[in-house]
N, CA, C and O atoms as CSV, one atom per row, in Angstrom:
chain,resi,resn,atom,element,x,y,z
A,1,MET,N,N,-7.237,-21.521,5.940
A,1,MET,CA,C,-6.850,-20.269,5.752
A,1,MET,C,C,-8.006,-19.358,4.625
A,1,MET,O,O,-7.507,-18.367,4.090
A,2,ALA,N,N,-9.153,-19.606,4.357
A,2,ALA,CA,C,-10.436,-19.381,3.546
A,2,ALA,C,C,-10.547,-17.647,3.454
A,2,ALA,O,O,-10.575,-16.784,2.575
A,3,ASN,N,N,-10.597,-17.749,5.194
A,3,ASN,CA,C,-10.594,-16.191,5.395
A,3,ASN,C,C,-9.917,-15.110,5.686
A,3,ASN,O,O,-10.269,-13.961,5.951
A,4,TYR,N,N,-8.512,-15.824,5.569
A,4,TYR,CA,C,-7.866,-14.616,5.550
A,4,TYR,C,C,-7.173,-13.318,4.744
A,4,TYR,O,O,-6.849,-13.234,3.560
A,5,ASP,N,N,-7.081,-12.457,5.697
A,5,ASP,CA,C,-7.130,-11.088,4.334
A,5,ASP,C,C,-6.374,-10.186,5.502
A,5,ASP,O,O,-6.788,-9.384,6.340
A,6,PRO,N,N,-4.556,-10.907,5.018
A,6,PRO,CA,C,-3.810,-10.149,5.810
A,6,PRO,C,C,-4.150,-8.267,5.466
A,6,PRO,O,O,-4.750,-7.691,4.559
A,7,MET,N,N,-3.558,-7.877,6.467
A,7,MET,CA,C,-3.546,-5.861,6.473
A,7,MET,C,C,-2.317,-5.351,5.914
A,7,MET,O,O,-1.152,-5.622,6.207
A,8,LEU,N,N,-2.923,-4.348,4.823
A,8,LEU,CA,C,-1.331,-3.661,4.440
A,8,LEU,C,C,-1.522,-2.397,5.390
A,8,LEU,O,O,-2.646,-1.945,5.606
A,9,ILE,N,N,-0.370,-1.848,5.945
A,9,ILE,CA,C,-0.435,-0.770,6.587
A,9,ILE,C,C,0.664,0.096,6.374
A,9,ILE,O,O,1.878,-0.106,6.395
A,10,PHE,N,N,-0.200,1.369,6.110
A,10,PHE,CA,C,0.731,3.025,5.872
A,10,PHE,C,C,0.589,3.659,6.865
A,10,PHE,O,O,-0.408,3.730,7.584
A,11,ILE,N,N,1.868,4.305,6.995
A,11,ILE,CA,C,1.881,5.391,8.739
A,11,ILE,C,C,2.370,6.508,7.855
A,11,ILE,O,O,3.538,6.405,7.481
A,12,ASP,N,N,1.593,7.692,7.405
A,12,ASP,CA,C,2.066,9.303,7.060
A,12,ASP,C,C,2.743,9.887,8.130
A,12,ASP,O,O,3.802,10.504,8.022
A,13,ALA,N,N,1.924,9.624,9.508
A,13,ALA,CA,C,2.744,10.461,10.601
A,13,ALA,C,C,1.709,10.340,11.783
A,13,ALA,O,O,0.506,10.187,11.573
A,14,ALA,N,N,2.320,10.427,13.170
A,14,ALA,CA,C,1.818,9.881,13.947
A,14,ALA,C,C,0.260,9.620,14.083
A,14,ALA,O,O,-0.254,8.660,14.657
A,15,ASP,N,N,-0.532,10.888,13.305
A,15,ASP,CA,C,-2.230,10.621,13.715
A,15,ASP,C,C,-2.758,10.502,11.815
A,15,ASP,O,O,-3.746,10.973,11.252
A,16,ASP,N,N,-1.859,9.857,11.391
A,16,ASP,CA,C,-2.176,9.832,9.981
A,16,ASP,C,C,-1.859,8.704,9.180
A,16,ASP,O,O,-0.876,8.675,8.439
A,17,ALA,N,N,-3.080,7.304,9.382
A,17,ALA,CA,C,-2.050,6.205,8.714
A,17,ALA,C,C,-3.422,5.668,8.356
A,17,ALA,O,O,-4.460,6.294,8.570
A,18,ALA,N,N,-3.349,4.239,7.690
A,18,ALA,CA,C,-4.786,3.406,6.860
A,18,ALA,C,C,-4.050,2.461,6.920
A,18,ALA,O,O,-2.855,2.543,7.207
A,19,ALA,N,N,-4.847,1.103,6.575
A,19,ALA,CA,C,-4.981,0.291,6.822
A,19,ALA,C,C,-5.984,-0.477,6.191
A,19,ALA,O,O,-7.161,-0.325,6.516
A,20,TYR,N,N,-5.603,-1.384,5.218
A,20,TYR,CA,C,-6.388,-1.997,4.353
A,20,TYR,C,C,-6.181,-3.586,4.221
A,20,TYR,O,O,-5.054,-4.068,4.109
A,21,PRO,N,N,-7.439,-4.421,4.244
A,21,PRO,CA,C,-6.897,-5.728,3.757
A,21,PRO,C,C,-6.624,-6.057,2.553
A,21,PRO,O,O,-7.376,-5.561,1.714
A,22,LEU,N,N,-5.561,-6.924,2.062
A,22,LEU,CA,C,-5.524,-7.331,1.161
A,22,LEU,C,C,-6.328,-7.653,-0.063
A,22,LEU,O,O,-5.920,-7.902,-1.197
A,23,SER,N,N,-7.408,-7.602,0.343
A,23,SER,CA,C,-8.532,-7.580,-0.843
A,23,SER,C,C,-8.843,-6.609,-1.141
A,23,SER,O,O,-9.524,-6.520,-2.162
A,24,ARG,N,N,-8.612,-5.817,-0.645
A,24,ARG,CA,C,-9.069,-3.952,-1.577
A,24,ARG,C,C,-7.964,-3.673,-1.916
A,24,ARG,O,O,-7.844,-2.450,-1.974
A,25,PHE,N,N,-6.830,-4.339,-2.247
A,25,PHE,CA,C,-5.776,-3.620,-2.855
A,25,PHE,C,C,-6.376,-3.552,-4.510
A,25,PHE,O,O,-6.831,-4.640,-4.863
A,26,ILE,N,N,-6.451,-2.445,-5.583
A,26,ILE,CA,C,-6.734,-2.408,-6.761
A,26,ILE,C,C,-5.467,-2.822,-7.829
A,26,ILE,O,O,-5.411,-3.483,-8.866
A,27,GLY,N,N,-4.672,-2.213,-7.164
A,27,GLY,CA,C,-3.365,-2.361,-8.217
A,27,GLY,C,C,-2.261,-1.295,-7.861
A,27,GLY,O,O,-2.210,-0.985,-6.671
A,28,MET,N,N,-1.436,-0.733,-8.656
A,28,MET,CA,C,-0.271,0.090,-8.479
A,28,MET,C,C,0.120,0.595,-10.309
A,28,MET,O,O,0.201,-0.138,-11.295
A,29,THR,N,N,0.276,1.942,-10.213
A,29,THR,CA,C,0.761,2.890,-11.605
A,29,THR,C,C,2.495,3.797,-11.117
A,29,THR,O,O,3.063,4.239,-10.119
A,30,VAL,N,N,2.650,3.687,-12.175
A,30,VAL,CA,C,3.426,4.932,-12.004
A,30,VAL,C,C,3.002,6.270,-12.578
A,30,VAL,O,O,2.983,6.453,-13.795
A,31,ALA,N,N,2.608,7.357,-11.559
A,31,ALA,CA,C,1.959,8.424,-12.111
A,31,ALA,C,C,3.315,9.315,-12.867
A,31,ALA,O,O,3.291,9.831,-13.984
A,32,ALA,N,N,4.397,9.310,-11.947
A,32,ALA,CA,C,5.549,10.366,-12.631
A,32,ALA,C,C,7.043,9.385,-12.319
A,32,ALA,O,O,7.077,8.266,-11.806
A,33,ASN,N,N,8.348,10.313,-12.872
A,33,ASN,CA,C,9.375,9.721,-12.225
A,33,ASN,C,C,9.409,9.714,-10.931
A,33,ASN,O,O,9.174,10.834,-10.478
A,34,ALA,N,N,9.649,8.738,-9.964
A,34,ALA,CA,C,9.899,8.589,-8.588
A,34,ALA,C,C,8.409,8.817,-7.629
A,34,ALA,O,O,8.425,9.046,-6.420
A,35,THR,N,N,7.222,8.703,-8.425
A,35,THR,CA,C,5.953,8.674,-8.081
A,35,THR,C,C,5.131,7.009,-8.254
A,35,THR,O,O,4.845,6.586,-9.374
A,36,ILE,N,N,4.930,6.469,-7.398
A,36,ILE,CA,C,3.766,5.424,-7.483
A,36,ILE,C,C,2.722,5.412,-6.733
A,36,ILE,O,O,2.761,5.468,-5.504
A,37,LEU,N,N,1.358,5.313,-7.654
A,37,LEU,CA,C,0.505,5.227,-6.818
A,37,LEU,C,C,-0.467,3.778,-6.997
A,37,LEU,O,O,-0.978,3.129,-7.910
A,38,MET,N,N,-0.351,3.736,-5.444
A,38,MET,CA,C,-1.834,2.525,-4.943
A,38,MET,C,C,-2.705,2.339,-5.001
A,38,MET,O,O,-3.043,2.562,-3.838
A,39,LYS,N,N,-3.594,2.037,-5.514
A,39,LYS,CA,C,-5.065,2.011,-5.056
A,39,LYS,C,C,-5.443,1.521,-4.582
A,39,LYS,O,O,-5.034,0.379,-4.789
A,40,PHE,N,N,-6.667,1.578,-3.349
A,40,PHE,CA,C,-7.606,0.701,-3.058
A,40,PHE,C,C,-9.031,0.909,-3.120
A,40,PHE,O,O,-9.519,1.944,-3.574
A,41,GLU,N,N,-9.584,0.121,-2.753
A,41,GLU,CA,C,-11.494,0.116,-2.943
A,41,GLU,C,C,-11.139,1.193,-1.494
A,41,GLU,O,O,-10.272,1.161,-0.621
A,42,SER,N,N,-12.454,2.224,-1.831
A,42,SER,CA,C,-12.610,3.136,-0.725
A,42,SER,C,C,-12.956,2.628,0.304
A,42,SER,O,O,-13.680,1.633,0.324
A,43,SER,N,N,-12.367,3.395,1.691
A,43,SER,CA,C,-12.501,2.416,3.265
A,43,SER,C,C,-13.900,3.512,3.450
A,43,SER,O,O,-14.367,3.223,4.552
A,44,ILE,N,N,-14.576,4.412,2.949
A,44,ILE,CA,C,-15.777,5.118,2.967
A,44,ILE,C,C,-16.378,5.344,1.649
A,44,ILE,O,O,-15.922,5.043,0.546
A,45,GLY,N,N,-17.346,5.857,1.915
A,45,GLY,CA,C,-17.955,6.671,0.415
A,45,GLY,C,C,-18.306,5.372,-0.349
A,45,GLY,O,O,-19.088,4.578,0.175
A,46,SER,N,N,-17.750,5.109,-1.597
A,46,SER,CA,C,-18.550,4.172,-1.925
A,46,SER,C,C,-18.001,2.798,-2.369
A,46,SER,O,O,-18.537,2.020,-3.158
A,47,PHE,N,N,-16.774,2.639,-1.682
A,47,PHE,CA,C,-16.155,1.353,-2.013
A,47,PHE,C,C,-15.614,1.404,-3.294
A,47,PHE,O,O,-15.352,0.265,-3.680
A,48,GLY,N,N,-15.357,2.214,-4.061
A,48,GLY,CA,C,-14.613,1.841,-5.422
A,48,GLY,C,C,-15.984,1.282,-6.162
A,48,GLY,O,O,-15.452,0.960,-7.224
A,49,THR,N,N,-17.132,1.004,-6.309
A,49,THR,CA,C,-17.804,0.698,-7.254
A,49,THR,C,C,-18.004,1.399,-7.999
A,49,THR,O,O,-18.152,0.902,-9.115
A,50,ASP,N,N,-18.126,2.800,-7.909
A,50,ASP,CA,C,-18.595,3.860,-9.074
A,50,ASP,C,C,-17.485,3.704,-10.403
A,50,ASP,O,O,-17.812,4.041,-11.541
A,51,GLY,N,N,-16.511,3.301,-10.162
A,51,GLY,CA,C,-15.182,2.880,-10.577
A,51,GLY,C,C,-14.097,4.066,-10.282
A,51,GLY,O,O,-12.894,3.805,-10.321
A,52,ALA,N,N,-14.417,4.953,-10.081
A,52,ALA,CA,C,-13.689,6.435,-10.015
A,52,ALA,C,C,-13.611,6.760,-8.295
A,52,ALA,O,O,-12.712,7.545,-7.992
A,53,ALA,N,N,-14.340,6.309,-7.313
A,53,ALA,CA,C,-14.018,6.649,-5.703
A,53,ALA,C,C,-13.062,5.370,-5.476
A,53,ALA,O,O,-13.290,4.184,-5.717
A,54,ALA,N,N,-11.679,6.121,-4.819
A,54,ALA,CA,C,-11.006,4.851,-4.201
A,54,ALA,C,C,-10.076,5.840,-3.664
A,54,ALA,O,O,-9.888,7.018,-3.968
A,55,ASP,N,N,-9.453,4.954,-2.652
A,55,ASP,CA,C,-8.083,5.327,-1.660
A,55,ASP,C,C,-6.588,5.278,-2.033
A,55,ASP,O,O,-5.852,4.291,-2.030
A,56,ILE,N,N,-6.257,6.730,-2.398
A,56,ILE,CA,C,-5.145,6.349,-3.258
A,56,ILE,C,C,-3.923,6.457,-2.030
A,56,ILE,O,O,-4.114,7.169,-1.044
A,57,ILE,N,N,-2.844,5.787,-2.183
A,57,ILE,CA,C,-1.263,6.074,-1.343
A,57,ILE,C,C,-0.155,6.134,-2.325
A,57,ILE,O,O,0.497,5.189,-2.768
A,58,THR,N,N,-0.041,7.475,-2.611
A,58,THR,CA,C,1.459,8.259,-2.942
A,58,THR,C,C,2.378,7.644,-2.319
A,58,THR,O,O,2.535,7.512,-1.105
A,59,VAL,N,N,2.982,7.272,-3.170
A,59,VAL,CA,C,4.517,6.237,-3.025
A,59,VAL,C,C,5.872,7.269,-3.272
A,59,VAL,O,O,6.440,7.226,-4.364
A,60,THR,N,N,6.178,7.856,-2.590
A,60,THR,CA,C,7.745,8.529,-3.509
A,60,THR,C,C,9.104,7.725,-3.345
A,60,THR,O,O,9.698,7.197,-2.405
A,61,VAL,N,N,9.225,7.816,-4.134
A,61,VAL,CA,C,10.671,6.634,-4.287
A,61,VAL,C,C,11.898,7.379,-5.058
A,61,VAL,O,O,11.819,8.452,-5.656
A,62,THR,N,N,12.965,6.618,-4.917
A,62,THR,CA,C,13.805,7.178,-5.733
A,62,THR,C,C,14.013,7.005,-7.234
A,62,THR,O,O,13.559,5.953,-7.682
A,63,ALA,N,N,14.503,7.681,-7.950
A,63,ALA,CA,C,14.083,8.466,-9.823
A,63,ALA,C,C,14.465,6.824,-10.244
A,63,ALA,O,O,15.198,6.043,-9.637
A,64,ASP,N,N,13.745,6.630,-11.416
A,64,ASP,CA,C,14.402,5.105,-11.678
A,64,ASP,C,C,13.896,4.042,-11.111
A,64,ASP,O,O,13.880,2.972,-11.721
A,65,THR,N,N,13.571,4.122,-10.284
A,65,THR,CA,C,13.262,2.703,-9.118
A,65,THR,C,C,12.295,1.808,-9.044
A,65,THR,O,O,12.354,0.602,-8.808
A,66,GLU,N,N,11.044,2.775,-9.354
A,66,GLU,CA,C,9.974,1.970,-9.604
A,66,GLU,C,C,9.552,0.829,-10.140
A,66,GLU,O,O,8.427,0.439,-9.827
A,67,LEU,N,N,10.291,0.116,-10.984
A,67,LEU,CA,C,9.697,-1.106,-10.850
A,67,LEU,C,C,10.312,-1.966,-9.916
A,67,LEU,O,O,9.725,-2.963,-9.497
A,68,THR,N,N,11.460,-1.652,-9.557
A,68,THR,CA,C,11.911,-2.773,-8.555
A,68,THR,C,C,11.558,-2.226,-7.014
A,68,THR,O,O,11.860,-2.882,-6.016
A,69,VAL,N,N,10.944,-1.061,-6.964
A,69,VAL,CA,C,9.788,-1.422,-5.617
A,69,VAL,C,C,8.132,-1.525,-6.015
A,69,VAL,O,O,7.168,-1.387,-5.262
A,70,PHE,N,N,8.150,-1.749,-7.131
A,70,PHE,CA,C,6.782,-3.007,-7.955
A,70,PHE,C,C,7.114,-4.345,-7.232
A,70,PHE,O,O,6.287,-5.088,-6.702
A,71,LYS,N,N,8.311,-4.510,-7.288
A,71,LYS,CA,C,8.662,-6.299,-7.083
A,71,LYS,C,C,8.726,-6.345,-5.851
A,71,LYS,O,O,8.382,-7.437,-5.399
A,72,ALA,N,N,9.183,-5.215,-4.738
A,72,ALA,CA,C,9.550,-5.560,-3.635
A,72,ALA,C,C,8.301,-5.515,-2.958
A,72,ALA,O,O,8.268,-6.261,-1.979
A,73,ILE,N,N,7.143,-4.793,-3.202
A,73,ILE,CA,C,5.967,-4.625,-2.754
A,73,ILE,C,C,4.932,-6.202,-3.158
A,73,ILE,O,O,4.152,-6.848,-2.458
A,74,ALA,N,N,5.438,-6.390,-4.741
A,74,ALA,CA,C,4.826,-8.060,-5.005
A,74,ALA,C,C,4.937,-9.059,-3.970
A,74,ALA,O,O,4.040,-9.733,-3.463
A,75,GLU,N,N,6.349,-9.048,-3.703
A,75,GLU,CA,C,7.070,-9.924,-2.681
A,75,GLU,C,C,6.891,-10.177,-1.293
A,75,GLU,O,O,7.058,-11.132,-0.534
A,76,LYS,N,N,6.351,-8.571,-1.185
A,76,LYS,CA,C,5.687,-9.149,0.609
A,76,LYS,C,C,4.705,-9.347,0.034
A,76,LYS,O,O,4.865,-10.489,-0.395
A,77,ILE,N,N,3.527,-8.925,-0.362
A,77,ILE,CA,C,2.235,-9.284,-0.587
A,77,ILE,C,C,2.095,-10.722,-0.919
A,77,ILE,O,O,1.197,-11.264,-0.275
A,78,ALA,N,N,2.877,-11.666,-1.935
A,78,ALA,CA,C,3.373,-13.275,-1.542
A,78,ALA,C,C,3.098,-13.801,-1.018
A,78,ALA,O,O,2.209,-14.652,-1.047
A,79,GLY,N,N,4.258,-13.252,0.164
A,79,GLY,CA,C,4.734,-14.028,1.112
A,79,GLY,C,C,3.460,-13.611,2.208
A,79,GLY,O,O,3.200,-14.382,3.132
A,80,LEU,N,N,3.029,-12.890,2.104
A,80,LEU,CA,C,1.322,-12.991,3.179
A,80,LEU,C,C,0.365,-14.173,2.968
A,80,LEU,O,O,-0.316,-14.881,3.710
A,81,ARG,N,N,0.606,-14.089,1.583
A,81,ARG,CA,C,-0.449,-15.576,1.537
A,81,ARG,C,C,0.006,-16.492,1.397
A,81,ARG,O,O,-0.729,-17.312,0.847
A,82,ARG,N,N,1.378,-16.970,1.743
A,82,ARG,CA,C,1.937,-18.197,1.796
A,82,ARG,C,C,1.309,-18.934,3.314
A,82,ARG,O,O,1.026,-18.099,4.173
A,83,PRO,N,N,1.127,-20.087,3.613
A,83,PRO,CA,C,0.104,-20.823,4.467
A,83,PRO,C,C,1.380,-20.039,6.129
A,83,PRO,O,O,2.250,-19.174,6.022
A,84,ASN,N,N,1.090,-20.546,6.987
A,84,ASN,CA,C,1.402,-20.102,8.331
A,84,ASN,C,C,2.462,-19.097,8.831
A,84,ASN,O,O,3.472,-19.210,9.524
A,85,LYS,N,N,1.669,-17.783,8.039
A,85,LYS,CA,C,2.019,-16.431,8.062
A,85,LYS,C,C,1.178,-16.407,9.714
A,85,LYS,O,O,0.054,-16.819,10.003
A,86,ASP,N,N,2.308,-15.708,10.651
A,86,ASP,CA,C,1.228,-15.525,11.603
A,86,ASP,C,C,1.228,-14.096,11.996
A,86,ASP,O,O,0.593,-13.805,13.010
A,87,LEU,N,N,1.799,-13.231,11.395
A,87,LEU,CA,C,1.665,-11.880,11.648
A,87,LEU,C,C,-0.235,-11.175,11.088
A,87,LEU,O,O,-0.958,-10.620,11.915
A,88,GLY,N,N,-0.558,-11.336,9.972
A,88,GLY,CA,C,-1.618,-10.958,9.198
A,88,GLY,C,C,-1.288,-9.682,8.576
A,88,GLY,O,O,-2.042,-9.261,7.700
A,89,TYR,N,N,-0.495,-9.165,8.838
A,89,TYR,CA,C,-0.224,-7.827,8.183
A,89,TYR,C,C,1.390,-7.613,7.861
A,89,TYR,O,O,2.370,-8.271,8.210
A,90,VAL,N,N,1.234,-6.200,6.901
A,90,VAL,CA,C,3.040,-5.772,6.958
A,90,VAL,C,C,2.860,-4.629,6.648
A,90,VAL,O,O,1.930,-4.376,5.882
A,91,VAL,N,N,3.533,-3.788,7.050
A,91,VAL,CA,C,3.961,-2.606,7.059
A,91,VAL,C,C,4.491,-2.584,5.673
A,91,VAL,O,O,5.448,-3.253,5.283
A,92,ILE,N,N,3.896,-1.883,5.069
A,92,ILE,CA,C,4.435,-1.214,3.319
A,92,ILE,C,C,5.137,-0.027,3.865
A,92,ILE,O,O,6.202,0.017,3.249
A,93,ALA,N,N,5.071,1.237,4.945
A,93,ALA,CA,C,5.579,2.371,4.431
A,93,ALA,C,C,5.697,2.729,5.747
A,93,ALA,O,O,4.836,2.131,6.392
A,94,ASP,N,N,6.359,3.421,6.423
A,94,ASP,CA,C,6.018,3.919,7.884
A,94,ASP,C,C,7.108,5.205,8.418
A,94,ASP,O,O,8.059,5.187,9.198
A,95,ASP,N,N,6.415,6.411,7.522
A,95,ASP,CA,C,7.095,7.791,7.497
A,95,ASP,C,C,7.564,8.429,9.163
A,95,ASP,O,O,8.143,9.502,9.334
A,96,VAL,N,N,7.253,7.717,9.982
A,96,VAL,CA,C,7.127,8.044,11.531
A,96,VAL,C,C,8.612,7.570,11.635
A,96,VAL,O,O,9.561,8.304,11.910
A,97,ASN,N,N,8.670,6.240,11.377
A,97,ASN,CA,C,10.224,5.187,11.944
A,97,ASN,C,C,10.680,5.393,10.605
A,97,ASN,O,O,11.613,4.617,10.398
A,98,SER,N,N,10.445,6.054,9.670
A,98,SER,CA,C,11.617,5.813,8.432
A,98,SER,C,C,11.697,3.671,7.948
A,98,SER,O,O,12.656,2.981,7.604
A,99,THR,N,N,10.668,3.421,8.101
A,99,THR,CA,C,10.845,2.231,7.596
A,99,THR,C,C,9.865,1.230,6.332
A,99,THR,O,O,8.680,0.918,6.225
A,100,TYR,N,N,10.344,1.134,6.025
A,100,TYR,CA,C,9.735,0.438,4.222
A,100,TYR,C,C,10.076,-0.697,3.637
A,100,TYR,O,O,11.132,-1.141,4.089
A,101,VAL,N,N,9.542,-1.404,2.719
A,101,VAL,CA,C,9.405,-2.844,2.505
A,101,VAL,C,C,10.464,-2.710,1.399
A,101,VAL,O,O,10.857,-3.734,0.841
A,102,ASN,N,N,11.048,-1.254,0.979
A,102,ASN,CA,C,12.100,-1.232,-0.015
A,102,ASN,C,C,12.776,-0.337,0.166
A,102,ASN,O,O,12.152,0.699,-0.065
A,103,SER,N,N,13.859,-0.146,0.499
A,103,SER,CA,C,14.703,1.153,0.881
A,103,SER,C,C,15.214,2.124,-0.161
A,103,SER,O,O,16.216,2.834,-0.078
A,104,ASN,N,N,14.210,2.013,-1.317
A,104,ASN,CA,C,13.982,3.153,-2.334
A,104,ASN,C,C,12.686,3.945,-2.299
A,104,ASN,O,O,12.468,4.919,-3.019
A,105,ILE,N,N,11.766,3.400,-1.318
A,105,ILE,CA,C,10.911,4.387,-0.884
A,105,ILE,C,C,11.494,5.501,0.176
A,105,ILE,O,O,12.184,5.252,1.165
A,106,THR,N,N,11.032,6.836,-0.287
A,106,THR,CA,C,11.367,7.698,0.488
A,106,THR,C,C,10.478,8.552,1.172
A,106,THR,O,O,10.756,9.662,1.624
A,107,GLY,N,N,9.038,7.782,1.236
A,107,GLY,CA,C,7.667,8.506,1.812
A,107,GLY,C,C,6.308,8.578,1.034
A,107,GLY,O,O,6.333,8.526,-0.195
A,108,ILE,N,N,5.263,8.683,1.632
A,108,ILE,CA,C,4.116,8.291,1.097
A,108,ILE,C,C,2.993,9.459,1.773
A,108,ILE,O,O,3.094,10.106,2.815
A,109,ALA,N,N,2.023,9.444,0.856
A,109,ALA,CA,C,1.007,10.691,1.407
A,109,ALA,C,C,-0.199,10.110,1.107
A,109,ALA,O,O,-0.363,9.642,-0.019
A,110,LEU,N,N,-1.279,10.052,2.129
A,110,LEU,CA,C,-2.509,9.168,1.978
A,110,LEU,C,C,-3.746,9.947,1.206
A,110,LEU,O,O,-3.506,11.148,1.335
A,111,ALA,N,N,-4.682,9.811,0.634
A,111,ALA,CA,C,-5.480,10.425,0.177
A,111,ALA,C,C,-6.979,9.613,0.211
A,111,ALA,O,O,-7.402,8.764,-0.573
A,112,ILE,N,N,-7.416,10.015,1.039
A,112,ILE,CA,C,-8.728,9.076,1.313
A,112,ILE,C,C,-9.904,9.412,0.902
A,112,ILE,O,O,-10.359,10.441,1.400
A,113,ASP,N,N,-10.791,8.644,-0.155
A,113,ASP,CA,C,-11.962,8.914,-0.741
A,113,ASP,C,C,-12.868,9.278,0.452
A,113,ASP,O,O,-13.094,8.604,1.457
A,114,SER,N,N,-13.381,10.613,0.081
A,114,SER,CA,C,-14.556,11.177,1.029
A,114,SER,C,C,-15.991,10.721,0.349
A,114,SER,O,O,-17.055,11.031,0.886
């Protein structure tokens, strides 16, 4: 399991999606009520090495449920790190099929560093 680096997948539209290895996940913050920002090392550009360049996934949630969504995402990530996981990925948010790791997530938007 030394090289195991599961992917976190985000689908915003049929032709707008991103997948990041868990090792590139930097963290989550609440930007405003009902808005969570998930930050990843840039998939292009400087790979976040300059401290500013990063890919941001904006996760829109039901008002005042940010902590609940934080916990749901953290639980999924923790589950990926357990031995004997055979998928190697988790879909955090899929706007096309309206499937999310938590029912309080209502949508996402991708902002990819250039």
